[in-house]
C-alpha positions in Angstrom: 6.5 -14.7 0.0 7.6 -13.1 -3.1 7.0 -9.1 -2.9 4.4 -7.9 -5.6 6.8 -5.2 -6.7 8.9 -7.9 -8.0 6.3 -8.2 -10.7 6.2 -4.7 -11.9 10.2 -4.3 -12.6 11.9 -6.5 -15.3 15.1 -6.2 -13.4 13.4 -7.4 -10.1 11.6 -10.5 -11.9 15.0 -11.7 -13.7 17.2 -11.3 -10.2 14.3 -13.3 -8.4 14.6 -16.3 -11.2 18.3 -16.3 -11.2 18.5 -16.6 -7.4 15.8 -19.3 -7.2 17.1 -21.3 -10.2 13.4 -21.8 -11.2 10.5 -20.7 -12.8 6.8 -20.0 -11.7 4.0 -22.5 -12.2 2.1 -22.1 -15.6 -1.3 -20.0 -14.8 -4.3 -21.3 -15.2 -6.8 -20.1 -18.1 -8.3 -17.5 -15.6 -5.0 -15.6 -14.9 -3.7 -12.7 -16.4 0.0 -13.6 -17.6 2.7 -12.0 -15.5 4.3 -10.2 -18.4 1.3 -8.1 -18.5 2.4 -6.5 -15.0 6.2 -5.8 -16.4 5.6 -3.9 -19.6 3.5 -0.6 -20.0 3.0 -1.7 -23.4 1.7 -4.9 -22.8 -0.7 -3.6 -20.3 -1.8 -1.2 -22.8 -2.4 -3.8 -25.4 -4.4 -6.0 -22.9 -6.8 -2.8 -22.3 -7.2 -2.2 -26.1 -8.2 -5.7 -26.9 -10.8 -5.9 -23.7 -12.2 -2.6 -24.4 -12.6 -2.8 -27.8 -13.2 -6.5 -28.3 -16.4 -5.5 -30.6 -15.1 -3.1 -32.4 -13.7 0.6 -32.0 -16.5 3.2 -30.9 -17.0 6.7 -29.8 -17.5 6.9 -26.4 -19.4 10.0 -26.3 -21.6 9.7 -29.2 -21.5 5.9 -29.7 -20.7 6.3 -33.6 -18.4 3.4 -35.0 -16.6 5.9 -37.3 -13.5 6.6 -35.3 -10.0 6.6 -37.1 -6.4 6.2 -35.5 -5.3 9.7 -34.5 -1.5 9.0 -33.1 -1.1 8.4 -29.8 -1.2 10.1 -26.1 1.2 9.1 -23.2 1.2 5.5 -24.8 -2.0 5.0 -25.7 -3.6 4.8 -28.8 -5.6 7.7 -29.6 -8.7 7.9 -32.1 -10.8 10.8 -33.6 -14.6 10.5 -34.2 -15.2 11.5 -37.8 -19.1 12.1 -36.5 -18.6 14.3 -33.3 -14.8 15.2 -34.4 -14.0 14.6 -30.8 -10.7 12.6 -29.8 -10.6 9.9 -27.3 -8.2 7.1 -26.2 -8.3 3.6 -25.0 -8.5 4.9 -21.4 -11.2 7.3 -22.0 -14.4 6.5 -20.2 -13.0 3.9 -18.2 -11.8 3.8 -14.2 -8.1 3.9 -15.5 -9.0 7.4 -16.7 -7.1 10.8 -15.7 -4.6 8.8 -13.6 -0.8 9.3 -13.5 -0.2 6.1 -12.3 0.9 3.4 -14.7 -1.7 1.0 -16.1 0.3 -1.9 -15.2 0.6 -1.1 -11.7 -3.5 -0.6 -11.6 -3.7 -3.7 -13.3 -1.6 -5.7 -10.7 -3.5 -3.9 -7.9 -6.7 -4.6 -8.9 -5.7 -8.6 -9.9 -4.0 -9.3 -6.8 -6.8 -7.4 -4.6 -9.8 -9.5 -6.5 -8.2 -12.9 -7.0 -6.0 -13.1 -3.5 -7.7 -10.6 -1.4 -4.4 -8.5 -0.7 -4.9 -5.6 1.7 -5.0 -1.7 0.3 -2.3 -1.2 2.7 0.3 -4.0 1.6 -0.7 -2.8 -2.1 0.2 1.0 -1.5 3.5 -0.2 -0.5 4.2 -2.8 -3.1 3.4 -0.5 -6.1 4.7 2.6 -4.4 1.5 4.5 -4.6 -0.1 6.3 -1.6 -3.1 4.5 0.2 -5.4 7.4 -0.4 -4.6 6.8 -4.5 -5.2 2.9 -4.2 -8.1 3.3 -2.0 -10.0 5.6 -4.1 -9.0 3.8 -7.5 -10.0 0.3 -6.4 -13.5 1.6 -5.1 -14.2 3.2 -8.5 -13.3 -0.3 -10.1 -15.4 -2.3 -7.5 -18.5 0.4 -7.9 -18.0 -0.1 -11.7 -18.3 -3.7 -11.3 -21.5 -3.5 -9.1 -23.3 -1.0 -11.2 -26.5 -2.2 -12.7 -27.1 -2.1 -16.4 -30.8 -1.4 -17.4 -31.9 -4.3 -19.3 -34.5 -2.4 -21.8 -36.7 -4.7 -24.1 -39.8 -3.0 -25.2 -40.3 0.5 -26.0 -38.4 2.9 -23.7 -39.9 6.6 -22.4 -37.3 8.7 -20.9 -37.2 11.9 -18.8 -35.3 14.2 -16.8 -35.3 16.1 -13.6 -32.5 18.1 -11.9 -31.3 17.9 -8.2 -29.8 20.4 -6.2 -26.1 19.1 -5.9 -24.6 21.0 -2.6 -21.8 20.0 -0.6 -22.9 20.7 3.0 -20.6 19.8 5.7 -17.4 20.3 3.3 -14.7 22.7 4.6 -13.7 25.3 2.0 -11.7 28.2 2.0 -14.7 30.8 1.4 -17.4 32.1 3.3 -20.5 29.7 3.8 -23.8 30.3 1.6 -27.3 30.5 2.8 -28.0 28.3 -0.3 -26.3 25.3 -1.9 -26.8 26.7 -5.3 -25.1 29.6 -7.6 -21.6 30.7 -6.4 -21.4 34.6 -5.5 -21.2 36.6 -8.4 -21.0 34.9 -11.6 -22.8 31.4 -11.9 -25.9 29.8 -12.8 -28.3 27.5 -11.3 -27.9 24.8 -14.0 -23.9 24.5 -13.1 -25.3 23.4 -9.4 -28.2 21.2 -10.4 -27.6 17.2 -11.2 -29.4 15.7 -13.8 -31.3 12.7 -13.3 -32.9 10.2 -16.1 -35.9 8.2 -15.2 -36.2 5.4 -18.0 -39.6 3.3 -18.2 -39.6 0.3 -20.4 -43.2 -0.5 -21.7 -42.3 -4.0 -22.5 -41.1 -5.2 -18.8 -42.6 -2.1 -16.5 -39.4 -1.8 -15.0 -38.3 1.7 -14.2 -34.5 2.9 -13.7 -33.5 6.3 -12.2 -29.8 7.0 -13.2 -27.9 10.2 -12.5 -25.6 11.8 -15.0 -23.0 14.5 -15.5 -25.1 16.0 -17.9 -28.3 15.9 -20.1 -26.7 16.3 -23.6 -27.0 14.6 -26.7 -24.1 12.1 -26.1 -25.3 11.2 -22.5 -28.8 10.1 -23.8 -27.1 8.1 -26.6 -25.3 6.1 -23.7 -28.3 5.4 -21.9 -30.3 4.3 -25.0 -27.6 2.5 -26.7 -28.8 0.1 -29.9 -32.3 1.7 -29.1 -34.0 3.5 -32.0 -36.1 6.7 -31.7 -39.9 6.7 -32.5 
């Protein structure tokens, strides 16, 4: 069996081919080219092609008026002319805020789904801790299973706020009698999670969607391509 880490190192791949005196069988159309796992630049290009296959848009306000704005850690950076915020190809994806190279995450997710590779083996092969691999793969699987509202007719939207406590979690401070505002400075709004309720008049379907904030950009994401009445 060929170690997975062979595919994340140009040198290891070259040594393998030289030692075996042969080449890999050509992949079928559903497979990602192995060269994607060897180069961070190729992995970044693949993410860009898949992420923006319908054109670049701001992940916060959904405006399509983004322009190139340099780069950040090897990824293309953009600036939205509508909200004046910057973002990269990773913003809003499961690969955001990760110090691990993108090519390693591509390899981990690809082999986990296609070949049912164990997380324990992945943590050894790509030199990433088991805890980190587990969390990132679980985020990816949750994103695949996340239901997408199918909105057809006029849509009504409302929100409510739910107390977001952390009962049972060990902390280095005295416990509180309530799971809301912190001692001293704080506000109730910071400890309440907004939950949106969407009602589709056309189909009669209703959706309950938790969110991090109840701002304009969040509502735009929920009601993408819908017109305000």
